[in-house]
N, CA, C, O and the ligand as a Tripos MOL2 file, in Angstrom:
@<TRIPOS>MOLECULE
protein
  269   267    68     0     0
PROTEIN
NO_CHARGES

@<TRIPOS>ATOM
      1 N         -27.7600   37.4970  -40.7410 N.3       1 MET1
      2 CA        -26.8690   36.9630  -41.7560 C.3       1 MET1
      3 C         -25.4260   37.0010  -41.2510 C.2       1 MET1
      4 O         -24.7000   37.9530  -41.5390 O.2       1 MET1
      5 N         -25.0120   36.0120  -40.5260 N.am      2 ASP2
      6 CA        -23.6520   36.0430  -40.0090 C.3       2 ASP2
      7 C         -22.6880   35.4550  -41.0280 C.2       2 ASP2
      8 O         -21.6910   36.0720  -41.4050 O.2       2 ASP2
      9 N         -23.0120   34.2600  -41.4530 N.am      3 ASN3
     10 CA        -22.0720   33.5800  -42.3380 C.3       3 ASN3
     11 C         -22.5520   33.5980  -43.7730 C.2       3 ASN3
     12 O         -22.9510   32.5740  -44.3280 O.2       3 ASN3
     13 N         -22.5070   34.7570  -44.3510 N.am      4 GLN4
     14 CA        -22.8730   34.8580  -45.7550 C.3       4 GLN4
     15 C         -21.7270   34.3040  -46.5950 C.2       4 GLN4
     16 O         -20.5690   34.6780  -46.4100 O.2       4 GLN4
     17 N         -22.0540   33.4380  -47.4890 N.am      5 TRP5
     18 CA        -21.0010   32.8530  -48.3100 C.3       5 TRP5
     19 C         -20.5740   33.8490  -49.3630 C.2       5 TRP5
     20 O         -21.3740   34.2850  -50.1910 O.2       5 TRP5
     21 N         -19.3100   34.2010  -49.3220 N.am      6 VAL6
     22 CA        -18.7970   35.1730  -50.2780 C.3       6 VAL6
     23 C         -17.7510   34.5040  -51.1460 C.2       6 VAL6
     24 O         -16.8800   33.7780  -50.6660 O.2       6 VAL6
     25 N         -17.8620   34.7650  -52.4190 N.am      7 LEU7
     26 CA        -16.8810   34.2070  -53.3490 C.3       7 LEU7
     27 C         -15.5980   35.0230  -53.2900 C.2       7 LEU7
     28 O         -15.6030   36.2380  -53.4900 O.2       7 LEU7
     29 N         -14.5170   34.3400  -53.0170 N.am      8 THR8
     30 CA        -13.2230   35.0380  -52.9690 C.3       8 THR8
     31 C         -12.3570   34.6140  -54.1450 C.2       8 THR8
     32 O         -12.3440   33.4570  -54.5660 O.2       8 THR8
     33 N         -11.6440   35.5900  -54.6460 N.am      9 LEU9
     34 CA        -10.7130   35.3260  -55.7280 C.3       9 LEU9
     35 C          -9.2950   35.4130  -55.1890 C.2       9 LEU9
     36 O          -9.0100   36.1790  -54.2680 O.2       9 LEU9
     37 N          -8.4260   34.6290  -55.7670 N.am     10 GLU10
     38 CA         -7.0350   34.6480  -55.3460 C.3      10 GLU10
     39 C          -6.1720   35.2790  -56.4290 C.2      10 GLU10
     40 O          -6.2400   34.9130  -57.6030 O.2      10 GLU10
     41 N          -5.3730   36.2210  -56.0070 N.am     11 ALA11
     42 CA         -4.4290   36.8280  -56.9330 C.3      11 ALA11
     43 C          -3.0740   36.1900  -56.7130 C.2      11 ALA11
     44 O          -2.5220   36.2290  -55.6140 O.2      11 ALA11
     45 N          -2.5500   35.6070  -57.7660 N.am     12 ARG12
     46 CA         -1.2580   34.9320  -57.6460 C.3      12 ARG12
     47 C          -0.2240   35.5900  -58.5360 C.2      12 ARG12
     48 O          -0.5420   36.2140  -59.5480 O.2      12 ARG12
     49 N           1.0260   35.4290  -58.1260 N.am     13 CYS13
     50 CA          2.1350   35.9990  -58.8750 C.3      13 CYS13
     51 C           2.2750   35.2970  -60.2220 C.2      13 CYS13
     52 O           2.1230   34.0800  -60.3280 O.2      13 CYS13
     53 N           2.5690   36.0900  -61.2440 N.am     14 CYS14
     54 CA          2.7560   35.5160  -62.5810 C.3      14 CYS14
     55 C           3.9820   34.6210  -62.6350 C.2      14 CYS14
     56 O           3.9960   33.6140  -63.3430 O.2      14 CYS14
     57 N           4.9870   34.9850  -61.9010 N.am     15 GLU15
     58 CA          6.2750   34.3000  -62.0260 C.3      15 GLU15
     59 C           6.3340   33.0370  -61.1820 C.2      15 GLU15
     60 O           6.6310   31.9540  -61.6860 O.2      15 GLU15
     61 N           6.0480   33.1840  -59.8890 N.am     16 CYS16
     62 CA          6.2680   32.0640  -58.9870 C.3      16 CYS16
     63 C           4.9550   31.5190  -58.4220 C.2      16 CYS16
     64 O           4.9610   30.5600  -57.6510 O.2      16 CYS16
     65 N           3.8550   32.1170  -58.7970 N.am     17 ARG17
     66 CA          2.5250   31.6690  -58.4000 C.3      17 ARG17
     67 C           2.2920   31.7370  -56.8960 C.2      17 ARG17
     68 O           1.4340   31.0290  -56.3680 O.2      17 ARG17
     69 N           3.0300   32.5620  -56.2200 N.am     18 ARG18
     70 CA          2.7790   32.7820  -54.8120 C.3      18 ARG18
     71 C           1.4550   33.5330  -54.6620 C.2      18 ARG18
     72 O           1.1070   34.3870  -55.4770 O.2      18 ARG18
     73 N           0.7360   33.1930  -53.6050 N.am     19 LEU19
     74 CA         -0.5250   33.8880  -53.3530 C.3      19 LEU19
     75 C          -0.2400   35.2970  -52.8630 C.2      19 LEU19
     76 O           0.4150   35.4860  -51.8380 O.2      19 LEU19
     77 N          -0.7310   36.2760  -53.5940 N.am     20 LEU20
     78 CA         -0.4660   37.6680  -53.2240 C.3      20 LEU20
     79 C          -1.5340   38.1940  -52.2810 C.2      20 LEU20
     80 O          -1.2190   38.7450  -51.2270 O.2      20 LEU20
     81 N          -2.7810   38.0300  -52.6510 N.am     21 PHE21
     82 CA         -3.8550   38.4230  -51.7620 C.3      21 PHE21
     83 C          -5.1460   37.7810  -52.2320 C.2      21 PHE21
     84 O          -5.2450   37.2490  -53.3380 O.2      21 PHE21
     85 N          -6.1280   37.8510  -51.3510 N.am     22 LYS22
     86 CA         -7.4580   37.3830  -51.7150 C.3      22 LYS22
     87 C          -8.4060   38.5600  -51.6640 C.2      22 LYS22
     88 O          -8.2330   39.4860  -50.8720 O.2      22 LYS22
     89 N          -9.3920   38.5090  -52.5060 N.am     23 VAL23
     90 CA        -10.3370   39.6120  -52.5620 C.3      23 VAL23
     91 C         -11.7090   39.0480  -52.8970 C.2      23 VAL23
     92 O         -11.8370   38.0700  -53.6330 O.2      23 VAL23
     93 N         -12.7180   39.6800  -52.3460 N.am     24 THR24
     94 CA        -14.0600   39.2230  -52.6640 C.3      24 THR24
     95 C         -14.5010   39.8050  -53.9970 C.2      24 THR24
     96 O         -14.0320   40.8610  -54.4210 O.2      24 THR24
     97 N         -15.3920   39.1080  -54.6320 N.am     25 VAL25
     98 CA        -15.8780   39.5370  -55.9310 C.3      25 VAL25
     99 C         -16.5580   40.9010  -55.8050 C.2      25 VAL25
    100 O         -17.4170   41.1090  -54.9480 O.2      25 VAL25
    101 N         -16.1570   41.8120  -56.6700 N.am     26 GLY26
    102 CA        -16.7540   43.1310  -56.6550 C.3      26 GLY26
    103 C         -15.9810   44.1390  -55.8250 C.2      26 GLY26
    104 O         -16.2700   45.3350  -55.8640 O.2      26 GLY26
    105 N         -14.9950   43.6580  -55.0710 N.am     27 ALA27
    106 CA        -14.2270   44.5700  -54.2230 C.3      27 ALA27
    107 C         -13.2270   45.3770  -55.0330 C.2      27 ALA27
    108 O         -12.8550   46.4880  -54.6550 O.2      27 ALA27
    109 N         -12.8030   44.8150  -56.1370 N.am     28 LEU28
    110 CA        -11.8420   45.5140  -56.9840 C.3      28 LEU28
    111 C         -12.5700   46.2520  -58.0890 C.2      28 LEU28
    112 O         -13.4250   45.6920  -58.7750 O.2      28 LEU28
    113 N         -12.2170   47.5150  -58.2470 N.am     29 ARG29
    114 CA        -12.8420   48.2860  -59.3180 C.3      29 ARG29
    115 C         -11.8540   48.6730  -60.3940 C.2      29 ARG29
    116 O         -12.2450   49.0340  -61.5040 O.2      29 ARG29
    117 N         -10.6190   48.6030  -60.0800 N.am     30 GLY30
    118 CA         -9.6360   49.0180  -61.0710 C.3      30 GLY30
    119 C          -8.3980   48.1720  -60.9830 C.2      30 GLY30
    120 O          -8.3640   47.1290  -60.3310 O.2      30 GLY30
    121 N          -7.3920   48.6500  -61.6540 N.am     31 LEU31
    122 CA         -6.1380   47.9100  -61.7010 C.3      31 LEU31
    123 C          -5.4080   48.0000  -60.3680 C.2      31 LEU31
    124 O          -5.3240   49.0730  -59.7710 O.2      31 LEU31
    125 N          -4.8860   46.8810  -59.9070 N.am     32 VAL32
    126 CA         -4.0440   46.8460  -58.7160 C.3      32 VAL32
    127 C          -2.6630   46.3710  -59.1390 C.2      32 VAL32
    128 O          -2.5200   45.3360  -59.7900 O.2      32 VAL32
    129 N          -1.6660   47.1290  -58.7670 N.am     33 GLN33
    130 CA         -0.3010   46.7100  -59.0500 C.3      33 GLN33
    131 C           0.3490   46.3110  -57.7380 C.2      33 GLN33
    132 O           0.3420   47.0690  -56.7690 O.2      33 GLN33
    133 N           0.9030   45.1270  -57.7220 N.am     34 ILE34
    134 CA          1.5090   44.6280  -56.4930 C.3      34 ILE34
    135 C           2.8010   43.9090  -56.8400 C.2      34 ILE34
    136 O           2.8880   43.1810  -57.8290 O.2      34 ILE34
    137 N           3.7920   44.1350  -56.0050 N.am     35 LYS35
    138 CA          5.0810   43.4950  -56.2340 C.3      35 LYS35
    139 C           5.1710   42.2420  -55.3770 C.2      35 LYS35
    140 O           4.8720   42.2660  -54.1830 O.2      35 LYS35
    141 N           5.5800   41.1660  -55.9950 N.am     36 CYS36
    142 CA          5.6650   39.9110  -55.2780 C.3      36 CYS36
    143 C           6.8070   39.9580  -54.2710 C.2      36 CYS36
    144 O           7.9350   40.2890  -54.6360 O.2      36 CYS36
    145 N           6.5350   39.6330  -53.0160 N.am     37 PRO37
    146 CA          7.5870   39.6610  -52.0000 C.3      37 PRO37
    147 C           8.6060   38.5490  -52.1800 C.2      37 PRO37
    148 O           9.7070   38.6260  -51.6340 O.2      37 PRO37
    149 N           8.2660   37.5410  -52.9190 N.am     38 ARG38
    150 CA          9.1980   36.4320  -53.0690 C.3      38 ARG38
    151 C          10.1550   36.6480  -54.2370 C.2      38 ARG38
    152 O          11.3690   36.5300  -54.0750 O.2      38 ARG38
    153 N           9.6170   36.9610  -55.4010 N.am     39 CYS39
    154 CA         10.4880   37.0540  -56.5800 C.3      39 CYS39
    155 C          10.5720   38.4660  -57.1340 C.2      39 CYS39
    156 O          11.2420   38.6930  -58.1410 O.2      39 CYS39
    157 N           9.8990   39.4250  -56.4910 N.am     40 ASN40
    158 CA          9.9730   40.8310  -56.8730 C.3      40 ASN40
    159 C           9.3920   41.1370  -58.2520 C.2      40 ASN40
    160 O           9.7060   42.1700  -58.8440 O.2      40 ASN40
    161 N           8.5590   40.2580  -58.7560 N.am     41 ALA41
    162 CA          7.9190   40.5390  -60.0250 C.3      41 ALA41
    163 C           6.7470   41.4890  -59.7940 C.2      41 ALA41
    164 O           6.0230   41.3810  -58.8040 O.2      41 ALA41
    165 N           6.5800   42.4160  -60.7260 N.am     42 CYS42
    166 CA          5.4500   43.3350  -60.6340 C.3      42 CYS42
    167 C           4.2390   42.6870  -61.3070 C.2      42 CYS42
    168 O           4.2980   42.2780  -62.4660 O.2      42 CYS42
    169 N           3.1580   42.6060  -60.5640 N.am     43 ASN43
    170 CA          1.9580   41.9790  -61.0900 C.3      43 ASN43
    171 C           0.8390   43.0060  -61.2410 C.2      43 ASN43
    172 O           0.5620   43.7800  -60.3250 O.2      43 ASN43
    173 N           0.2190   42.9980  -62.3770 N.am     44 ASP44
    174 CA         -0.9680   43.8090  -62.5940 C.3      44 ASP44
    175 C          -2.1900   42.9320  -62.4130 C.2      44 ASP44
    176 O          -2.3850   41.9630  -63.1460 O.2      44 ASP44
    177 N          -2.9970   43.2700  -61.4520 N.am     45 VAL45
    178 CA         -4.2010   42.4820  -61.2000 C.3      45 VAL45
    179 C          -5.4100   43.3300  -61.5420 C.2      45 VAL45
    180 O          -5.5910   44.4260  -61.0130 O.2      45 VAL45
    181 N          -6.2230   42.8110  -62.4230 N.am     46 ARG46
    182 CA         -7.4480   43.5260  -62.8000 C.3      46 ARG46
    183 C          -8.6560   42.7290  -62.3650 C.2      46 ARG46
    184 O          -8.6310   41.4980  -62.3400 O.2      46 ARG46
    185 N          -9.6940   43.4300  -62.0290 N.am     47 PRO47
    186 CA        -10.9410   42.7260  -61.7310 C.3      47 PRO47
    187 C         -11.4940   42.0850  -62.9950 C.2      47 PRO47
    188 O         -11.5810   42.7160  -64.0480 O.2      47 PRO47
    189 N         -11.8580   40.8380  -62.8660 N.am     48 ASP48
    190 CA        -12.3660   40.1170  -64.0230 C.3      48 ASP48
    191 C         -13.8570   39.9020  -63.8730 C.2      48 ASP48
    192 O         -14.3100   38.8280  -63.4760 O.2      48 ASP48
    193 N         -14.5820   40.8950  -64.1830 N.am     49 GLY49
    194 CA        -16.0280   40.7850  -64.0780 C.3      49 GLY49
    195 C         -16.5810   39.8260  -65.1000 C.2      49 GLY49
    196 O         -15.9820   39.6300  -66.1570 O.2      49 GLY49
    197 N         -17.7210   39.2210  -64.8000 N.am     50 PRO50
    198 CA        -18.3090   38.2470  -65.7170 C.3      50 PRO50
    199 C         -18.7570   38.8780  -67.0220 C.2      50 PRO50
    200 O         -18.8360   38.2010  -68.0460 O.2      50 PRO50
    201 N         -19.0490   40.1650  -66.9920 N.am     51 ASN51
    202 CA        -19.5230   40.8140  -68.2080 C.3      51 ASN51
    203 C         -18.4040   41.5040  -68.9770 C.2      51 ASN51
    204 O         -18.6290   42.1470  -70.0020 O.2      51 ASN51
    205 N         -17.1920   41.3510  -68.4500 N.am     52 GLN52
    206 CA        -16.0920   42.0230  -69.1090 C.3      52 GLN52
    207 C         -15.4820   41.1390  -70.1830 C.2      52 GLN52
    208 O         -15.0790   40.0110  -69.8990 O.2      52 GLN52
    209 N         -15.4110   41.6180  -71.3710 N.am     53 PRO53
    210 CA        -14.7340   40.8380  -72.4150 C.3      53 PRO53
    211 C         -13.2440   40.8010  -72.1500 C.2      53 PRO53
    212 O         -12.6560   41.7600  -71.6510 O.2      53 PRO53
    213 N         -12.6490   39.6780  -72.4940 N.am     54 ARG54
    214 CA        -11.2150   39.5280  -72.2660 C.3      54 ARG54
    215 C         -10.4290   40.4090  -73.2010 C.2      54 ARG54
    216 O         -10.6470   40.4070  -74.4130 O.2      54 ARG54
    217 N          -9.5150   41.1620  -72.6310 N.am     55 GLN55
    218 CA         -8.6740   41.9990  -73.4700 C.3      55 GLN55
    219 C          -7.3180   41.3530  -73.6120 C.2      55 GLN55
    220 O          -6.4420   41.5160  -72.7620 O.2      55 GLN55
    221 N          -7.1570   40.6330  -74.6750 N.am     56 ALA56
    222 CA         -5.8910   39.9420  -74.9030 C.3      56 ALA56
    223 C          -5.1890   40.5670  -76.0910 C.2      56 ALA56
    224 O          -4.8310   39.8900  -77.0560 O.2      56 ALA56
    225 N          -5.0000   41.8710  -75.9990 N.am     57 SER57
    226 CA         -4.4390   42.5660  -77.1430 C.3      57 SER57
    227 C          -2.9130   42.5170  -77.1540 C.2      57 SER57
    228 O          -2.3020   41.9540  -78.0620 O.2      57 SER57
    229 N          -2.3090   43.1200  -76.1260 N.am     58 ASN58
    230 CA         -0.8480   43.1400  -76.0800 C.3      58 ASN58
    231 C          -0.3630   41.9760  -75.2350 C.2      58 ASN58
    232 O          -0.4070   42.0370  -74.0060 O.2      58 ASN58
    233 N           0.0890   40.9390  -75.8720 N.am     59 GLY59
    234 CA          0.2930   39.6800  -75.1830 C.3      59 GLY59
    235 C           1.4070   39.6440  -74.1790 C.2      59 GLY59
    236 O           2.2420   38.7400  -74.2220 O.2      59 GLY59
    237 N           1.4520   40.6080  -73.2630 N.am     60 THR60
    238 CA          2.4650   40.5490  -72.2160 C.3      60 THR60
    239 C           1.8070   40.1470  -70.9140 C.2      60 THR60
    240 O           0.9220   40.8420  -70.4150 O.2      60 THR60
    241 N           2.2350   39.0390  -70.3720 N.am     61 GLY61
    242 CA          1.7380   38.5960  -69.0780 C.3      61 GLY61
    243 C           0.2390   38.4370  -69.0360 C.2      61 GLY61
    244 O          -0.4290   39.0050  -68.1720 O.2      61 GLY61
    245 N          -0.2890   37.6760  -69.9560 N.am     62 ALA62
    246 CA         -1.7320   37.6300  -70.1020 C.3      62 ALA62
    247 C          -2.3990   36.7870  -69.0180 C.2      62 ALA62
    248 O          -3.4890   37.1190  -68.5500 O.2      62 ALA62
    249 N          -1.7520   35.7140  -68.6270 N.am     63 ALA63
    250 CA         -2.4750   34.7030  -67.8600 C.3      63 ALA63
    251 C          -2.5210   34.9800  -66.3610 C.2      63 ALA63
    252 O          -3.1960   34.2560  -65.6290 O.2      63 ALA63
    253 N          -1.8280   36.0020  -65.8910 N.am     64 CYS64
    254 CA         -1.8150   36.2130  -64.4440 C.3      64 CYS64
    255 C          -3.0120   37.0620  -64.0270 C.2      64 CYS64
    256 O          -3.6870   37.6880  -64.8450 O.2      64 CYS64
    257 N          -3.2370   37.0530  -62.7290 N.am     65 GLY65
    258 CA         -4.3370   37.8610  -62.2240 C.3      65 GLY65
    259 C          -5.2230   37.0560  -61.3080 C.2      65 GLY65
    260 O          -4.7680   36.1310  -60.6350 O.2      65 GLY65
    261 N          -6.4740   37.4070  -61.2860 N.am     66 LEU66
    262 CA         -7.3970   36.7900  -60.3300 C.3      66 LEU66
    263 C          -7.9160   35.4730  -60.8240 C.2      66 LEU66
    264 O          -8.1460   35.2790  -62.0180 O.2      66 LEU66
    265 N          -8.0970   34.5710  -59.8910 N.am     67 ARG67
    266 CA         -8.7020   33.2860  -60.2150 C.3      67 ARG67
    267 C          -9.7720   33.0030  -59.2000 C.2      67 ARG67
    268 O         -10.4280   31.9640  -59.2670 O.2      67 ARG67
    269 ZN          6.5330   35.9260  -57.4980 Zn       68 ZN68
@<TRIPOS>BOND
     1     1     2 1
     2     2     3 1
     3     3     4 2
     4     3     5 am
     5     5     6 1
     6     6     7 1
     7     7     8 2
     8     7     9 am
     9     9    10 1
    10    10    11 1
    11    11    12 2
    12    11    13 am
    13    13    14 1
    14    14    15 1
    15    15    16 2
    16    15    17 am
    17    17    18 1
    18    18    19 1
    19    19    20 2
    20    19    21 am
    21    21    22 1
    22    22    23 1
    23    23    24 2
    24    23    25 am
    25    25    26 1
    26    26    27 1
    27    27    28 2
    28    27    29 am
    29    29    30 1
    30    30    31 1
    31    31    32 2
    32    31    33 am
    33    33    34 1
    34    34    35 1
    35    35    36 2
    36    35    37 am
    37    37    38 1
    38    38    39 1
    39    39    40 2
    40    39    41 am
    41    41    42 1
    42    42    43 1
    43    43    44 2
    44    43    45 am
    45    45    46 1
    46    46    47 1
    47    47    48 2
    48    47    49 am
    49    49    50 1
    50    50    51 1
    51    51    52 2
    52    51    53 am
    53    53    54 1
    54    54    55 1
    55    55    56 2
    56    55    57 am
    57    57    58 1
    58    58    59 1
    59    59    60 2
    60    59    61 am
    61    61    62 1
    62    62    63 1
    63    63    64 2
    64    63    65 am
    65    65    66 1
    66    66    67 1
    67    67    68 2
    68    67    69 am
    69    69    70 1
    70    70    71 1
    71    71    72 2
    72    71    73 am
    73    73    74 1
    74    74    75 1
    75    75    76 2
    76    75    77 am
    77    77    78 1
    78    78    79 1
    79    79    80 2
    80    79    81 am
    81    81    82 1
    82    82    83 1
    83    83    84 2
    84    83    85 am
    85    85    86 1
    86    86    87 1
    87    87    88 2
    88    87    89 am
    89    89    90 1
    90    90    91 1
    91    91    92 2
    92    91    93 am
    93    93    94 1
    94    94    95 1
    95    95    96 2
    96    95    97 am
    97    97    98 1
    98    98    99 1
    99    99   100 2
   100    99   101 am
   101   101   102 1
   102   102   103 1
   103   103   104 2
   104   103   105 am
   105   105   106 1
   106   106   107 1
   107   107   108 2
   108   107   109 am
   109   109   110 1
   110   110   111 1
   111   111   112 2
   112   111   113 am
   113   113   114 1
   114   114   115 1
   115   115   116 2
   116   115   117 am
   117   117   118 1
   118   118   119 1
   119   119   120 2
   120   119   121 am
   121   121   122 1
   122   122   123 1
   123   123   124 2
   124   123   125 am
   125   125   126 1
   126   126   127 1
   127   127   128 2
   128   127   129 am
   129   129   130 1
   130   130   131 1
   131   131   132 2
   132   131   133 am
   133   133   134 1
   134   134   135 1
   135   135   136 2
   136   135   137 am
   137   137   138 1
   138   138   139 1
   139   139   140 2
   140   139   141 am
   141   141   142 1
   142   142   143 1
   143   143   144 2
   144   143   145 am
   145   145   146 1
   146   146   147 1
   147   147   148 2
   148   147   149 am
   149   149   150 1
   150   150   151 1
   151   151   152 2
   152   151   153 am
   153   153   154 1
   154   154   155 1
   155   155   156 2
   156   155   157 am
   157   157   158 1
   158   158   159 1
   159   159   160 2
   160   159   161 am
   161   161   162 1
   162   162   163 1
   163   163   164 2
   164   163   165 am
   165   165   166 1
   166   166   167 1
   167   167   168 2
   168   167   169 am
   169   169   170 1
   170   170   171 1
   171   171   172 2
   172   171   173 am
   173   173   174 1
   174   174   175 1
   175   175   176 2
   176   175   177 am
   177   177   178 1
   178   178   179 1
   179   179   180 2
   180   179   181 am
   181   181   182 1
   182   182   183 1
   183   183   184 2
   184   183   185 am
   185   185   186 1
   186   186   187 1
   187   187   188 2
   188   187   189 am
   189   189   190 1
   190   190   191 1
   191   191   192 2
   192   191   193 am
   193   193   194 1
   194   194   195 1
   195   195   196 2
   196   195   197 am
   197   197   198 1
   198   198   199 1
   199   199   200 2
   200   199   201 am
   201   201   202 1
   202   202   203 1
   203   203   204 2
   204   203   205 am
   205   205   206 1
   206   206   207 1
   207   207   208 2
   208   207   209 am
   209   209   210 1
   210   210   211 1
   211   211   212 2
   212   211   213 am
   213   213   214 1
   214   214   215 1
   215   215   216 2
   216   215   217 am
   217   217   218 1
   218   218   219 1
   219   219   220 2
   220   219   221 am
   221   221   222 1
   222   222   223 1
   223   223   224 2
   224   223   225 am
   225   225   226 1
   226   226   227 1
   227   227   228 2
   228   227   229 am
   229   229   230 1
   230   230   231 1
   231   231   232 2
   232   231   233 am
   233   233   234 1
   234   234   235 1
   235   235   236 2
   236   235   237 am
   237   237   238 1
   238   238   239 1
   239   239   240 2
   240   239   241 am
   241   241   242 1
   242   242   243 1
   243   243   244 2
   244   243   245 am
   245   245   246 1
   246   246   247 1
   247   247   248 2
   248   247   249 am
   249   249   250 1
   250   250   251 1
   251   251   252 2
   252   251   253 am
   253   253   254 1
   254   254   255 1
   255   255   256 2
   256   255   257 am
   257   257   258 1
   258   258   259 1
   259   259   260 2
   260   259   261 am
   261   261   262 1
   262   262   263 1
   263   263   264 2
   264   263   265 am
   265   265   266 1
   266   266   267 1
   267   267   268 2
@<TRIPOS>SUBSTRUCTURE
     1 MET1         2 RESIDUE 1 A MET
     2 ASP2         6 RESIDUE 1 A ASP
     3 ASN3        10 RESIDUE 1 A ASN
     4 GLN4        14 RESIDUE 1 A GLN
     5 TRP5        18 RESIDUE 1 A TRP
     6 VAL6        22 RESIDUE 1 A VAL
     7 LEU7        26 RESIDUE 1 A LEU
     8 THR8        30 RESIDUE 1 A THR
     9 LEU9        34 RESIDUE 1 A LEU
    10 GLU10       38 RESIDUE 1 A GLU
    11 ALA11       42 RESIDUE 1 A ALA
    12 ARG12       46 RESIDUE 1 A ARG
    13 CYS13       50 RESIDUE 1 A CYS
    14 CYS14       54 RESIDUE 1 A CYS
    15 GLU15       58 RESIDUE 1 A GLU
    16 CYS16       62 RESIDUE 1 A CYS
    17 ARG17       66 RESIDUE 1 A ARG
    18 ARG18       70 RESIDUE 1 A ARG
    19 LEU19       74 RESIDUE 1 A LEU
    20 LEU20       78 RESIDUE 1 A LEU
    21 PHE21       82 RESIDUE 1 A PHE
    22 LYS22       86 RESIDUE 1 A LYS
    23 VAL23       90 RESIDUE 1 A VAL
    24 THR24       94 RESIDUE 1 A THR
    25 VAL25       98 RESIDUE 1 A VAL
    26 GLY26      102 RESIDUE 1 A GLY
    27 ALA27      106 RESIDUE 1 A ALA
    28 LEU28      110 RESIDUE 1 A LEU
    29 ARG29      114 RESIDUE 1 A ARG
    30 GLY30      118 RESIDUE 1 A GLY
    31 LEU31      122 RESIDUE 1 A LEU
    32 VAL32      126 RESIDUE 1 A VAL
    33 GLN33      130 RESIDUE 1 A GLN
    34 ILE34      134 RESIDUE 1 A ILE
    35 LYS35      138 RESIDUE 1 A LYS
    36 CYS36      142 RESIDUE 1 A CYS
    37 PRO37      146 RESIDUE 1 A PRO
    38 ARG38      150 RESIDUE 1 A ARG
    39 CYS39      154 RESIDUE 1 A CYS
    40 ASN40      158 RESIDUE 1 A ASN
    41 ALA41      162 RESIDUE 1 A ALA
    42 CYS42      166 RESIDUE 1 A CYS
    43 ASN43      170 RESIDUE 1 A ASN
    44 ASP44      174 RESIDUE 1 A ASP
    45 VAL45      178 RESIDUE 1 A VAL
    46 ARG46      182 RESIDUE 1 A ARG
    47 PRO47      186 RESIDUE 1 A PRO
    48 ASP48      190 RESIDUE 1 A ASP
    49 GLY49      194 RESIDUE 1 A GLY
    50 PRO50      198 RESIDUE 1 A PRO
    51 ASN51      202 RESIDUE 1 A ASN
    52 GLN52      206 RESIDUE 1 A GLN
    53 PRO53      210 RESIDUE 1 A PRO
    54 ARG54      214 RESIDUE 1 A ARG
    55 GLN55      218 RESIDUE 1 A GLN
    56 ALA56      222 RESIDUE 1 A ALA
    57 SER57      226 RESIDUE 1 A SER
    58 ASN58      230 RESIDUE 1 A ASN
    59 GLY59      234 RESIDUE 1 A GLY
    60 THR60      238 RESIDUE 1 A THR
    61 GLY61      242 RESIDUE 1 A GLY
    62 ALA62      246 RESIDUE 1 A ALA
    63 ALA63      250 RESIDUE 1 A ALA
    64 CYS64      254 RESIDUE 1 A CYS
    65 GLY65      258 RESIDUE 1 A GLY
    66 LEU66      262 RESIDUE 1 A LEU
    67 ARG67      266 RESIDUE 1 A ARG
    68 ZN68       269 GROUP 0 **** ****
């Protein structure tokens, strides 16, 4: 199995949408905080598992994260 197709997610900055990093599905288990090198915005990236219900409680910066 050399070329196993792996689904990668892209984490982009909330502010300027710069690509912060890529990660394979399942590689993230918890919250990752990363500061954007371009606009210095702090981004919280959470793993978005398929079985995880969306937590849209405190509406701050809801739409950013993994895609
Ligand atoms: Zn940015």
